[in-house]
VEXDREN-2710 file (C-alpha; in Angstrom, 1 decimal):
% VEXDREN-2710
k/r/px/py/pz
1/MET/0.1/-0.1/-0.1
2/PHE/3.0/2.4/1.1
3/GLU/5.3/0.9/-1.3
4/ASP/6.3/4.1/-2.7
5/LEU/7.0/5.9/0.6
6/ILE/10.2/6.6/2.6
7/ILE/10.7/7.0/5.8
8/ILE/13.4/8.2/8.5
9/ASP/12.6/7.2/11.5
10/CYS/14.8/9.3/14.2
11/SER/12.9/8.7/17.0
12/THR/13.2/6.7/20.0
13/VAL/11.4/4.5/23.3
14/LEU/8.0/3.5/22.1
15/ALA/5.9/5.9/20.6
16/GLY/7.7/7.3/17.3
17/PRO/9.4/4.2/16.7
18/SER/5.4/2.3/16.5
19/VAL/4.7/4.7/14.3
20/GLY/7.8/3.9/11.6
21/THR/6.6/0.2/12.3
22/PHE/3.2/0.9/11.2
23/PHE/3.9/2.2/8.0
24/ALA/6.9/-0.8/7.4
25/GLU/4.0/-2.8/8.3
26/LEU/2.2/-1.4/4.9
27/GLY/5.2/-1.7/2.5
28/ALA/6.7/1.6/3.4
29/SER/10.6/2.0/3.3
30/VAL/11.4/2.7/6.4
31/ILE/15.3/3.6/7.8
32/LYS/16.0/4.2/11.9
33/ILE/19.0/6.5/12.3
34/GLU/20.5/6.0/16.0
35/ASN/23.5/7.7/17.4
36/PRO/26.6/5.2/17.1
37/GLY/27.5/6.3/21.0
38/ILE/23.6/6.9/22.2
39/PRO/21.5/4.4/20.6
40/ASP/17.8/3.8/21.5
41/VAL/17.7/3.5/25.2
42/THR/15.3/0.8/24.7
43/ARG/17.6/-1.7/23.1
44/THR/19.1/-1.7/27.1
45/TRP/15.8/-2.3/28.8
46/LYS/15.9/-6.3/29.0
47/LEU/13.8/-8.5/31.6
48/SER/16.4/-10.3/33.6
49/SER/15.8/-13.7/31.1
50/GLU/17.4/-11.9/28.2
51/ASP/20.9/-12.5/27.0
52/LYS/22.7/-8.9/28.1
53/ASN/25.2/-9.4/25.5
54/THR/22.9/-8.7/22.3
55/ALA/22.1/-4.7/21.5
56/VAL/18.4/-6.2/21.4
57/SER/16.0/-6.2/23.6
58/ALA/12.1/-7.5/23.3
59/TYR/11.1/-3.9/24.5
60/PHE/13.1/-2.7/21.1
61/SER/11.6/-5.2/18.9
62/SER/8.1/-4.6/20.3
63/VAL/8.0/-1.2/17.9
64/ASN/11.0/-1.6/15.4
65/TYR/10.1/-4.4/12.4
66/ARG/10.4/-4.0/9.0
67/LYS/13.5/-1.1/9.1
68/SER/17.0/-0.8/8.0
69/TYR/19.3/0.6/10.5
70/ARG/21.9/3.4/10.2
71/LYS/24.6/5.1/12.6
72/LEU/24.9/8.7/12.2
73/ASP/25.8/11.3/14.9
74/PHE/24.2/14.7/14.3
75/LYS/27.3/16.6/15.6
76/ASN/29.6/14.9/12.8
77/PRO/29.5/17.1/9.7
78/GLU/29.6/14.0/7.4
79/ASP/27.0/12.0/9.1
80/LEU/24.6/15.1/9.2
81/ASN/25.1/15.6/5.4
82/GLN/24.2/11.6/4.6
83/LEU/20.9/12.5/7.0
84/ILE/20.3/15.7/4.7
85/ALA/20.6/13.5/1.9
86/LEU/18.2/10.9/3.0
87/ILE/15.7/13.4/3.8
88/LYS/16.2/15.1/0.3
89/ASP/14.2/11.8/-1.0
90/ALA/12.2/11.1/1.5
91/ASP/8.5/11.4/2.7
92/ILE/7.9/11.3/6.2
93/PHE/10.4/12.1/8.8
94/LEU/9.9/10.8/12.6
95/SER/11.6/12.5/15.6
96/ASN/11.0/13.0/19.3
97/PHE/14.1/15.2/20.1
98/LYS/14.2/17.4/23.2
99/LYS/13.1/21.1/22.7
100/GLY/16.1/22.9/20.7
101/ASP/17.7/19.9/19.4
102/ALA/16.6/20.0/16.0
103/GLU/18.0/23.6/15.8
104/LYS/20.8/22.5/17.6
105/PHE/21.7/20.1/15.0
106/GLY/20.7/22.5/11.9
107/ILE/17.3/20.5/10.7
108/SER/14.7/22.6/11.7
109/ASP/11.6/22.4/10.6
110/ASP/12.2/25.3/7.8
111/PHE/15.5/23.6/6.6
112/LEU/13.4/20.2/6.4
113/HIS/10.9/22.0/4.1
114/SER/13.4/24.0/2.3
115/ILE/15.6/20.9/0.9
116/ASN/12.2/19.1/0.6
117/SER/8.6/20.7/0.5
118/LYS/7.2/17.6/0.1
119/LEU/8.2/16.3/3.5
120/ILE/5.8/15.0/6.4
121/ILE/7.7/16.0/9.6
122/GLY/6.4/13.9/12.7
123/LYS/6.9/15.1/15.9
124/ILE/6.2/13.6/19.3
125/SER/7.0/15.8/22.5
126/GLY/6.3/15.4/25.9
127/PHE/4.3/18.0/27.0
128/GLY/4.4/20.8/23.8
129/SER/6.8/21.4/21.8
130/GLU/7.6/24.7/24.3
131/SER/8.5/22.3/27.4
132/ASP/11.9/21.1/28.0
133/ARG/10.4/18.4/30.6
134/VAL/11.8/15.1/30.3
135/ALA/8.7/12.7/29.8
136/TYR/8.2/9.1/30.5
137/ASP/5.0/7.4/30.0
138/LEU/4.5/6.9/34.0
139/ILE/4.5/10.3/34.7
140/LEU/2.1/11.1/32.2
141/GLN/-0.2/8.7/33.6
142/ALA/0.7/10.3/36.9
143/GLU/-0.3/13.5/35.8
144/THR/-3.3/13.2/33.3
145/GLY/-5.3/11.5/35.9
146/PHE/-4.8/7.9/34.8
147/MET/-2.9/6.5/37.6
148/SER/-5.3/8.5/40.4
149/MET/-8.5/6.2/38.7
150/ASN/-6.7/2.9/38.2
151/GLY/-6.4/0.4/41.0
152/THR/-8.8/-0.2/44.2
153/PRO/-9.3/1.3/47.2
154/GLU/-6.8/-0.5/49.0
155/SER/-4.0/-0.5/46.3
156/GLY/-4.1/3.5/45.9
157/PRO/-2.5/4.5/42.3
158/VAL/-1.4/2.3/40.2
159/LYS/0.2/2.7/36.5
160/MET/-1.2/0.6/34.0
161/PRO/1.2/-2.0/32.6
162/VAL/1.7/-0.9/29.2
163/ALA/3.1/2.4/28.0
164/LEU/-0.7/3.1/27.3
165/ILE/0.3/7.1/26.9
166/ASP/2.9/6.0/24.1
167/VAL/0.4/4.0/22.4
168/LEU/-2.3/6.8/22.2
169/ALA/0.3/9.7/21.0
170/ALA/1.4/6.9/18.7
171/HIS/-1.9/6.5/17.2
172/GLN/-2.7/10.0/17.5
173/LEU/0.3/10.8/15.2
174/LYS/-0.2/8.0/12.6
175/GLU/-3.9/9.7/12.1
176/GLY/-2.2/13.3/12.1
177/ILE/0.5/11.6/9.0
178/LEU/-2.3/10.0/7.4
179/THR/-4.5/13.2/6.9
180/ALA/-1.5/15.3/6.2
181/LEU/-0.7/12.6/3.1
182/LEU/-4.3/13.0/1.8
183/GLN/-4.2/16.7/2.2
184/ARG/-0.5/16.8/0.0
185/THR/-2.1/14.7/-2.6
186/LYS/-4.0/18.4/-3.0
187/THR/-1.4/20.7/-2.4
188/ASN/1.8/18.7/-3.2
189/GLN/3.3/20.3/-0.3
190/GLY/4.4/18.7/3.2
191/GLN/3.8/20.0/6.8
192/THR/4.4/19.3/10.4
193/VAL/2.2/17.1/12.7
194/SER/2.9/17.3/16.3
195/VAL/1.3/15.6/19.0
196/SER/2.2/15.6/22.7
197/LEU/1.9/12.6/24.9
198/TYR/0.2/14.9/27.4
199/ASP/-2.7/16.0/24.9
200/ALA/-2.7/12.4/23.8
201/ALA/-3.5/11.3/27.3
202/ILE/-6.0/14.4/28.2
203/CYS/-7.9/13.6/24.4
204/SER/-8.9/9.8/25.3
205/LEU/-10.2/10.3/29.1
206/ALA/-13.6/9.7/27.0
207/ASN/-16.7/9.2/29.6
208/GLN/-14.3/9.8/32.3
209/ALA/-13.8/13.6/31.2
210/SER/-17.3/13.8/30.5
211/ASN/-18.8/12.7/34.1
212/TYR/-16.6/15.3/35.6
213/LEU/-17.1/18.3/33.0
214/MET/-20.8/17.6/33.4
215/GLU/-21.8/16.4/36.7
216/GLY/-18.4/17.2/38.3
217/HIS/-17.4/13.8/39.0
218/VAL/-13.8/12.8/40.6
219/PRO/-13.3/9.2/39.3
220/GLN/-12.1/7.3/42.4
221/ARG/-10.4/4.1/42.2
222/ILE/-12.9/1.1/41.7
223/GLY/-10.8/-1.5/39.9
224/SER/-12.4/-3.2/37.2
225/LEU/-15.7/-1.3/38.2
226/HIS/-17.3/1.0/35.5
227/PRO/-18.8/3.7/37.6
228/ASN/-21.9/4.2/35.0
229/ILE/-22.7/0.1/34.3
230/ALA/-23.4/-2.6/36.7
231/PRO/-23.0/-5.1/37.1
232/TYR/-19.4/-4.4/34.7
233/GLY/-16.0/-5.4/35.6
234/GLU/-17.2/-7.5/38.9
235/ILE/-15.0/-10.5/39.0
236/PHE/-16.8/-13.9/39.5
237/ILE/-15.1/-17.2/40.5
238/THR/-16.8/-20.2/38.8
239/ASN/-16.7/-23.9/41.0
240/ASP/-13.6/-25.0/38.6
241/GLY/-11.5/-21.7/40.0
242/LYS/-11.6/-19.8/36.8
243/SER/-12.1/-15.9/37.0
244/ILE/-14.9/-14.5/34.8
245/THR/-16.4/-11.4/34.3
246/PHE/-19.5/-9.5/32.8
247/ALA/-20.4/-6.4/30.8
248/ILE/-24.1/-6.0/31.3
249/GLY/-25.0/-3.1/29.1
250/SER/-28.7/-3.6/28.7
251/ASN/-31.8/-4.6/30.6
252/LYS/-31.5/-7.2/28.4
253/HIS/-28.2/-8.6/29.1
254/PHE/-29.5/-8.5/32.8
255/GLU/-32.5/-11.0/32.1
256/ILE/-30.6/-12.8/30.3
257/LEU/-27.6/-13.5/32.9
258/CYS/-30.8/-13.9/35.8
259/GLY/-32.2/-16.5/33.8
260/PHE/-29.2/-18.8/33.4
261/LEU/-28.5/-18.3/37.3
262/GLY/-32.3/-19.0/38.3
263/LEU/-32.5/-15.2/39.5
264/SER/-35.1/-14.1/37.5
265/GLU/-36.8/-12.5/40.2
266/LEU/-33.9/-9.9/40.5
267/VAL/-35.2/-8.3/37.2
268/SER/-38.4/-6.9/39.0
269/ASP/-36.5/-6.4/42.3
270/GLU/-36.5/-2.8/42.7
271/ARG/-32.8/-2.5/43.8
272/PHE/-31.9/-4.1/40.4
273/ALA/-34.9/-3.3/37.6
274/ALA/-32.8/-0.4/36.1
275/ASN/-29.2/0.3/35.6
276/VAL/-29.1/3.4/37.8
277/ASN/-30.2/1.2/40.6
278/ARG/-27.7/-1.9/39.9
279/VAL/-25.2/0.5/40.2
280/ALA/-26.2/2.0/43.3
281/ASN/-26.8/-1.9/44.6
282/ARG/-23.7/-3.2/43.3
283/VAL/-22.0/-4.8/45.9
284/LEU/-25.2/-6.5/47.2
285/LEU/-25.8/-7.6/43.4
286/LYS/-22.2/-9.0/42.9
287/GLU/-22.6/-11.1/46.6
288/ILE/-25.8/-12.7/45.1
289/ILE/-24.6/-13.5/41.5
290/GLN/-21.3/-15.0/43.1
291/GLU/-23.0/-17.6/45.2
292/VAL/-24.8/-18.6/42.5
293/ILE/-22.0/-18.7/39.7
294/SER/-19.8/-20.6/42.4
295/ARG/-22.2/-23.8/41.6
296/PHE/-21.3/-23.8/38.0
297/GLY/-17.9/-24.2/35.6
298/ALA/-16.8/-21.3/33.4
299/ASP/-17.2/-22.9/29.9
300/GLU/-21.0/-23.7/31.0
301/ILE/-21.3/-20.3/31.8
302/LEU/-19.2/-18.8/28.6
303/GLU/-20.9/-21.0/26.3
304/PHE/-24.5/-20.0/27.2
305/MET/-23.9/-16.3/27.2
306/HIS/-21.9/-16.2/23.8
307/GLU/-24.7/-18.1/22.3
308/HIS/-27.6/-15.3/23.8
309/PHE/-25.0/-12.4/23.0
310/VAL/-24.2/-11.3/26.6
311/PRO/-20.8/-10.2/27.2
312/ALA/-19.0/-12.1/28.9
313/GLY/-15.1/-13.2/29.1
314/LEU/-12.5/-15.3/31.0
315/ILE/-9.7/-13.4/32.4
316/GLN/-6.3/-14.5/30.6
317/ASN/-2.7/-14.1/31.2
318/LEU/-0.4/-13.6/28.4
319/GLU/0.5/-17.3/28.1
320/GLU/-2.6/-17.8/27.6
321/VAL/-3.8/-15.1/25.0
322/PHE/-1.1/-16.5/22.6
323/GLN/-1.9/-20.0/23.1
324/ASN/-5.1/-19.0/21.5
325/PRO/-5.0/-19.3/17.5
326/GLU/-7.1/-16.0/17.0
327/SER/-4.2/-14.3/18.2
328/GLN/-1.5/-15.7/16.2
329/HIS/-2.0/-13.9/12.8
330/LEU/-1.3/-10.7/14.5
331/ILE/2.3/-12.2/16.0
332/LYS/5.4/-10.8/13.8
333/THR/8.9/-12.6/13.3
334/GLU/11.9/-10.9/11.9
335/ASN/15.6/-11.6/12.5
336/ILE/17.3/-8.0/13.6
337/GLU/21.0/-8.2/14.0
338/ASN/20.9/-12.2/14.3
339/LYS/18.7/-11.8/17.2
340/GLU/14.8/-13.7/16.2
341/THR/12.7/-11.1/17.5
342/LYS/8.9/-11.1/17.8
343/ARG/6.0/-8.4/18.6
344/VAL/2.4/-8.1/17.8
345/SER/1.4/-5.9/14.6
346/GLN/0.6/-2.3/14.7
347/ILE/-2.3/-2.9/12.8
348/ALA/-5.3/-4.4/13.7
349/PHE/-7.8/-3.2/10.7
350/GLN/-8.7/-5.4/8.0
351/PHE/-9.4/-4.4/4.3
352/LYS/-12.0/-6.0/2.2
353/SER/-12.6/-5.3/-1.5
END
C-alpha cells in the first residue's frame, strides 16, 4: 500500500518508533537512524532473562520491525550531510527530539521543508513543543488522571502495565500523518504534524472526562468496575477456580444473565430493575450473583452467554492469550542483528474489496 513511501525514523523509545513500524508493515521503506554512541535506550531495557550481550531487547523489538538501521552522529558534519541527503528523498521524517535539539543539529522544520517541500514531519513531545520537561509514560499517567483512577481503594494509584500514553500518542500521530498525506495529494506540499503525550492522554479520558466536566464527578479507584454500569467489571470465581467477568450494558443482558442463574426475580426487584439502581446496589448484587456462579463451571457459563450475546469473558494471562489460535495472525517475527524477534502487529484493521 505504501511501497513508494520513504520514512526516516529518528525517534526513540516507543511512540515514535511504533509509527515507523506501522508504515513499515504497510510496505513503506523505513530507515531508523540511531546515534552510534547513544543508540535507542530501549535496546538496554531487558528482562533479567534476556541475553545481556546482544544489542536487541524484547522491548526494542516490540516497536521496531521491517526497518533498516543506520548509525549517524548529527554533531559530525559528514554524518549530518548523510541524513540531509536521505531527507531530500523522503516522504516522512519522525522524531522526538528534546526542545531545541533540532535547531542545534541544524535540521529545523523550516530547513527541512526548504530542502524537501513535500516532507511530512511527525514530531512527538512530552508536554508540548515549548516544554523541556523529560517525559516518560509513567509521569504522564500520573499527571493526566489515569493513575488516580486506576487501582482499588486498597491499592492506591496504579500505573497501567503497558505504556498506554505512548500508544495513544502514536495513534494520534499516525492519524495526523495520514491526514497530511491525504492533504498532500491536493496541495503537493508537506507540513509538520506534532503530538504531545499530554494532549494525547487528555484526549483519551473520554467518558471519565465528561463525567467530571458535566457532573463534577471525580473518578475514584474502583478497580475494574464501571462508574456508570453494573454489573460491569466485577470478577466472579467459578466452581473450577476460573475468573470471569461480565459487561452487562442493558436490561436485556441482565434479564438473560439472571434467567441462566435462576435469579429471574432480580429483574423486577426495585433495587436491580434499572441500571442506575444496579450501580447503587452493586455490592449486594455481586454477592447474590457470586453465590450462584460458584455452582457453575466457567465453560458452561461462557458458552451460554456467548450463544445469547451477553458480553462475558474469561480473565486470561498472556500465555493463555497467545496460545489462542485467534491471536496468532497478529504475531510478527523478524531477525534483527542475528536475533529472532517477535512482536504484535501495529495494524488491527483489515481491508475487504
